[in-house]
N, C-alpha and C positions, 0 to 999 in steps of 0.2 A: 512421843512426841511430834506434832505435826508441823511441818512447814506453813508459816503464815503466808506466804507467796504463793502456795498452790491453794486454789478456790476449791471449798467442799463442795459436793453434789447440790445440797441446799442454797448455795449461794449464786448457783447458776441460774439464768433467766428461764422461764418456760418455754419462750420463742426464740428463736434466732432472730436478730434483726435481716432486714431484707439486704441482700448483696446488690453493692451499687453498680448500675450499667458501666462497661468499660468505657473509658473515655474514646471519642473518635479518633480513628487514624489518619492520618496526613491525606489519604485518599479513601473515600467512603467505597463500599462496595458496587455502590449505583454507578458511581462516577468510574470505577475501573472498567465495570461491564461495559458503559458505554464507550468508552475509548477502545475496547477490543473490539467492541461490534463495529464501531466508525474505522479501525485499521481493517478489518476484515473486509468491510463494504468497499473501500479504498482497493484494495486487495483485488475484488471482483471486478472492480470497474476497470481498472488496469488490463486485468487479464481479457476481458470481454471487448476492450477498446483494441487490443493488440490483436485478437484474432479476427476481428472486423476488419481492422486494416491489411492483414495479410491476406485475408481472403479477396479484399478489393484489389489488392496489388496481383495475387495471384489471376484474378479474372481480367485484369488489364494488362497482363503479359499474354494470357491467351488470346483474347480479343484480337490485339495489335492493331496497328493503324491508328488514326489519330485519337480515337474514343479511348483505345487500350492506353497510348501512350499518356492522354491527358488522366486516367485515372492513377496511373503508377506514378506520375510525376507530383500530382497531388499528396499521394502517400510521402513519397521522397522530401517534399516540401515539408509537410506534417512533422517528419523526424527532425528535420534541420530546424524548424520552430520550436519543437520542444527541447532540443537541446540547448537552444539558444535561452528559452527559458528557465531553464533548469542549470545552466552553466554555474552556477556558485555551489551548487549541490551534488555535482557529477564529478568524478574523478578524471585524469586527463587520458586514462584508459576507454571509461566510458564513452567520452567525446569521440574520440577516435574510432571507436567503432560503429558509433551512432553514422558519423560521416562517411565512413567507409560503406554501409548499407544504404545511405542515401544517395552515394555516388556508384554504387553497383543498379541499384534500382533507375537511377537516372539514364546510364549507358545501356540498361536493357531496354528500358521504354525509348530510347531514341533508335536502338536497332529494330525493335519492331514496329516504330514509328516509318522508318525510311530504310527497307529492306533494300537490296540490291536490285 
């Protein structure tokens, strides 16, 4: 006796129906790749701008005098401005470190600008 719930091979269709495409996820692959690329680009931009700022500060300290002090003070002012602009997104420790670096750069610029 055969079970009526189990189909016989002659009852099965010759071709299987097409498999439906999966439902789109909340984030498509293209959007995710774009977000990752955007994040990498921002990281690259921060790294390059930090390296340029460090180079300008070092050149300013090496040159000395009024021009060197001006270069170094521009970097110190930039650090303070970026800290104020990102105030709500930075922690207290980050703020303190940034202000300490800006103060150290300012002190070194003044010492190089006005030697004894």
